[in-house]
C-alpha positions as CSV (number, residue, x, y, z in Angstrom):
1,M,127.9,130.7,122.5
2,P,129.0,133.4,120.0
3,T,130.7,132.2,116.8
4,A,133.9,134.1,117.6
5,V,134.2,132.1,120.8
6,L,133.5,128.8,119.1
7,Q,136.3,129.5,116.6
8,S,138.9,130.4,119.3
9,L,138.6,127.4,121.7
10,N,141.8,125.6,122.6
11,E,142.1,121.8,122.8
12,D,141.1,121.6,126.5
13,E,138.2,124.0,126.0
14,L,137.0,122.1,123.0
15,S,137.1,118.8,124.9
16,K,135.1,120.4,127.7
17,V,132.4,121.7,125.3
18,L,132.1,118.4,123.5
19,S,131.6,116.7,126.9
20,S,128.9,119.0,128.0
21,P,125.2,119.4,126.9
22,P,123.8,119.7,124.3
23,F,126.6,117.4,123.1
24,V,126.5,113.8,124.1
25,Q,129.2,111.2,124.0
26,V,128.9,108.4,121.4
27,E,132.3,107.1,120.3
28,G,132.6,107.1,116.5
29,I,129.7,109.5,115.7
30,I,130.5,113.1,114.9
31,N,128.5,116.2,115.9
32,I,126.0,114.4,118.0
33,R,123.8,116.4,120.4
34,D,120.5,116.7,122.1
35,F,117.7,119.0,120.9
36,G,116.5,119.3,124.5
37,G,116.9,122.1,127.0
38,H,116.2,125.1,124.9
39,S,113.7,127.7,126.3
40,T,110.7,128.7,124.2
41,S,108.7,131.9,123.9
42,A,106.0,130.3,126.0
43,G,108.3,129.9,129.0
44,V,108.7,126.2,128.8
45,A,111.6,124.1,127.5
46,V,112.3,121.4,124.9
47,K,112.2,118.0,126.4
48,P,115.8,116.5,126.8
49,S,116.8,113.0,125.9
50,Y,114.2,112.4,123.2
51,L,115.3,114.0,120.0
52,F,118.9,113.9,118.9
53,R,120.9,115.0,115.8
54,S,124.3,114.0,114.4
55,G,126.6,113.3,111.5
56,E,126.8,109.9,109.9
57,P,127.0,106.9,112.3
58,S,129.0,104.6,110.0
59,H,132.2,104.7,112.1
60,I,130.5,104.0,115.4
61,T,132.6,101.7,117.7
62,Q,131.5,98.9,120.0
63,K,131.8,101.3,122.9
64,G,129.8,103.8,120.9
65,M,127.0,101.3,120.3
66,E,126.7,100.8,124.0
67,Q,126.6,104.6,124.6
68,F,124.1,104.9,121.8
69,Q,121.8,102.3,123.3
70,A,122.1,103.9,126.7
71,L,120.6,107.1,125.2
72,G,117.4,105.0,124.6
73,I,117.3,105.9,120.9
74,R,114.8,103.6,119.1
75,K,114.7,105.1,115.6
76,V,117.3,106.8,113.3
77,F,116.2,108.9,110.4
78,D,118.9,109.1,107.7
79,L,118.7,112.0,105.3
80,R,121.5,110.9,103.0
81,A,121.1,109.7,99.5
82,D,122.1,106.2,98.4
83,A,124.6,107.7,95.9
84,E,126.2,109.7,98.8
85,I,126.5,106.6,101.0
86,A,128.2,104.7,98.2
87,K,130.4,107.6,97.2
88,Y,131.9,108.0,100.7
89,R,131.7,104.3,101.5
90,T,129.7,104.9,104.7
91,P,127.4,101.9,104.9
92,D,124.5,101.5,107.2
93,V,125.2,100.2,110.7
94,K,123.1,97.8,112.7
95,I,122.5,98.6,116.4
96,E,120.3,96.1,118.4
97,G,116.9,97.5,119.1
98,V,117.3,100.5,116.7
99,E,115.3,100.9,113.5
100,F,117.0,102.8,110.7
101,V,114.7,104.8,108.3
102,K,115.9,106.2,105.0
103,L,114.6,109.7,104.1
104,P,116.9,110.9,101.3
105,I,117.1,114.6,100.7
106,L,118.7,116.1,97.5
107,A,119.4,112.7,95.9
108,D,120.6,114.5,92.8
109,A,122.9,117.0,94.5
110,F,126.0,114.9,94.2
111,D,126.4,115.2,90.5
112,P,129.8,116.7,89.8
113,V,128.3,119.4,87.6
114,A,125.8,120.4,90.3
115,I,128.6,120.4,92.9
116,A,130.8,122.6,90.7
117,Q,128.0,125.2,90.3
118,M,127.2,125.1,94.0
119,L,130.9,125.7,94.9
120,K,131.0,128.6,92.4
121,N,128.0,130.1,94.1
122,F,129.6,129.7,97.5
123,A,132.9,131.4,96.3
124,T,130.9,134.3,94.9
125,D,128.3,135.0,97.6
126,E,128.4,132.7,100.6
127,S,125.2,134.2,102.2
128,E,123.1,133.9,99.0
129,A,124.5,130.4,98.3
130,F,123.4,129.1,101.7
131,L,120.0,130.6,101.2
132,Q,119.7,128.9,97.8
133,L,120.9,125.6,99.3
134,Y,118.7,125.7,102.3
135,T,115.7,126.8,100.3
136,T,116.2,123.8,98.0
137,I,116.4,121.5,101.1
138,L,113.2,123.2,102.4
139,N,111.3,122.7,99.2
140,H,112.2,118.9,99.1
141,S,111.7,118.1,102.7
142,G,107.9,117.8,103.1
143,P,107.6,114.0,103.1
144,A,110.7,113.5,105.3
145,I,109.8,116.1,107.9
146,E,106.3,114.7,108.0
147,T,107.6,111.2,108.7
148,I,109.7,112.5,111.6
149,L,106.9,114.6,113.0
150,R,104.5,111.7,112.8
151,H,106.9,109.6,114.8
152,I,107.2,112.4,117.4
153,R,103.4,112.6,117.5
154,D,102.7,108.9,117.8
155,H,105.7,107.6,119.7
156,P,106.7,110.1,122.5
157,D,108.2,107.1,124.4
158,Q,110.6,106.2,121.5
159,P,113.6,108.7,121.3
160,C,114.9,109.2,117.8
161,L,117.9,110.7,116.0
162,I,118.1,112.7,112.7
163,H,121.4,112.7,110.7
164,C,122.9,113.4,107.3
165,T,126.6,113.2,106.5
166,A,128.1,116.0,108.7
167,G,124.9,116.9,110.6
168,K,125.2,120.4,109.3
169,D,123.0,121.4,106.3
170,R,120.1,119.0,105.9
171,T,120.0,118.1,109.6
172,G,120.5,121.8,110.5
173,V,117.5,122.8,108.4
174,F,115.3,120.0,110.0
175,A,116.5,121.0,113.5
176,A,115.6,124.6,112.7
177,L,112.1,123.6,111.5
178,I,111.4,121.5,114.6
179,L,112.7,124.1,117.1
180,K,110.8,126.9,115.4
181,L,107.6,124.8,115.6
182,L,108.2,124.5,119.4
183,G,108.5,128.3,119.8
184,V,112.3,128.5,120.2
185,S,113.6,132.0,119.2
186,D,115.5,132.5,116.0
187,E,118.5,133.6,117.9
188,I,118.7,130.4,120.0
189,I,118.1,128.3,116.8
190,A,121.0,130.1,115.1
191,E,123.2,129.6,118.1
192,D,122.3,125.9,118.1
193,Y,123.1,125.7,114.4
194,A,126.5,127.3,114.9
195,L,127.5,124.6,117.4
196,T,128.2,122.4,114.4
197,T,131.4,124.4,114.1
198,I,132.5,122.7,117.4
199,G,130.8,119.4,116.7
200,L,132.8,118.9,113.5
201,Q,136.2,119.8,114.9
202,P,137.2,116.2,115.7
203,A,136.2,115.1,112.2
204,L,138.1,117.9,110.3
205,P,141.0,115.6,109.2
206,M,138.5,113.1,107.8
207,L,136.3,115.6,106.1
208,T,139.4,117.4,104.6
209,A,140.7,114.2,103.2
210,R,137.4,113.5,101.5
211,F,137.4,116.9,99.8
212,E,141.0,116.6,98.7
213,K,140.2,113.3,96.9
214,E,137.8,115.0,94.6
215,Q,138.9,117.3,91.8
216,V,135.7,119.4,91.9
217,F,136.6,120.5,95.5
218,R,140.3,121.0,94.7
219,D,139.3,123.2,91.8
220,N,137.4,125.6,94.1
221,K,139.0,125.7,97.5
222,Q,137.4,129.0,98.5
223,G,133.9,127.7,97.6
224,T,134.6,124.6,99.6
225,I,135.8,126.6,102.6
226,N,132.8,128.8,102.5
227,M,130.4,125.9,102.1
228,A,131.9,124.2,105.2
229,T,131.0,127.0,107.6
230,A,128.1,127.1,110.0
231,K,127.5,130.8,110.6
232,P,124.3,131.8,112.5
233,Q,123.2,134.2,109.7
234,A,122.7,131.3,107.3
235,I,119.9,129.8,109.4
236,I,118.5,133.3,110.3
237,N,118.1,134.0,106.6
238,L,116.2,130.8,106.1
239,L,113.9,131.4,109.0
240,A,113.2,134.9,107.6
241,L,112.3,133.4,104.2
242,I,109.9,131.0,105.9
243,E,108.2,133.9,107.6
244,R,108.0,135.9,104.4
245,Q,106.9,133.0,102.1
246,Y,104.7,131.0,104.5
247,R,103.8,133.4,107.3
248,G,105.5,131.1,109.8
249,I,106.5,127.5,110.4
250,E,102.9,126.3,110.6
251,G,102.2,127.7,107.1
252,Y,105.2,125.9,105.8
253,L,104.2,122.6,107.4
254,K,100.6,122.9,106.1
255,A,101.9,123.7,102.6
256,H,104.3,120.7,102.5
257,T,102.7,118.1,104.7
258,T,99.2,116.7,105.5
259,L,99.6,117.6,109.2
260,G,96.9,119.8,110.8
261,D,96.6,122.0,113.8
262,R,95.8,119.2,116.2
263,D,98.7,117.2,115.0
264,L,101.0,120.1,115.6
265,D,99.6,120.6,119.1
266,V,100.2,117.0,120.0
267,I,103.8,117.2,118.6
268,R,104.4,120.3,120.7
269,N,103.0,118.6,123.8
270,N,105.2,115.6,123.3
271,L,108.4,117.7,122.9
272,L,107.9,120.3,125.6
273,I,108.4,119.6,129.3
274,T,105.3,121.6,130.2
275,P,102.4,120.7,127.8
276,V,100.8,123.5,125.9
277,P,97.0,123.7,125.6
278,Q,95.5,122.3,122.5
279,T,94.0,125.0,120.2
280,S,92.0,122.8,117.8
281,T,89.4,120.1,117.9
282,E,90.5,118.8,114.5
283,S,90.9,115.0,114.4
284,L,94.3,113.5,114.0
285,L,95.1,112.3,110.4
């Protein structure tokens, strides 16, 4: 769905979109949706109801817990830093039958000085600021993305969810990496990324209140506004950087993880509805 359309939805249209795939209904969790259903360049599709993404789950309700369990999710990968969780008072939740795994990304990014500089960058050149931020995430994500991919490789019968605070930047980068590995086109990946514009609509009052409480955000409103966007070009630029710097997603994963060709083949097979043929006889790590 084009960004212009996403930004012009009325309340009824918004409700309809949030009630339709790839969005799923879990009361109290923002921006939650299914990775599944996207077509790939090989003519197959990403398996639905296995891999999910969202914002923080700390406000999940009792009804939401029941909805969450109905999705069959067995493991949750949390990309937030401990300082971030403490800062926003969003403690871990416990859901019966679900294991929560901490994989903090950018633990030092919540220092006020670092935030002020980042907002200055966003106010000056939004496109370049996103590329800098997403490149930093990319460079620090090796161990975390490997943990998630190993789960997908070893436990294709245990659906999982990836989340950060809003489900936009860190989660968006991870989603792009996984979808790219599966052969989803850059255009579809960018459209999926932009759906966060819709996914965060119900949470805007809460997110706005958070920003307004902190002087660093009040001091640079334009930078804050720019940073909160989810424009397709931001992820397109990151994917182009991966192609230039690593010659593709496989090159990135081999540079930042210990996964080999056969591992990646198994991961693809587990996440695609029609299995792809294995291209390597290399043993699994």
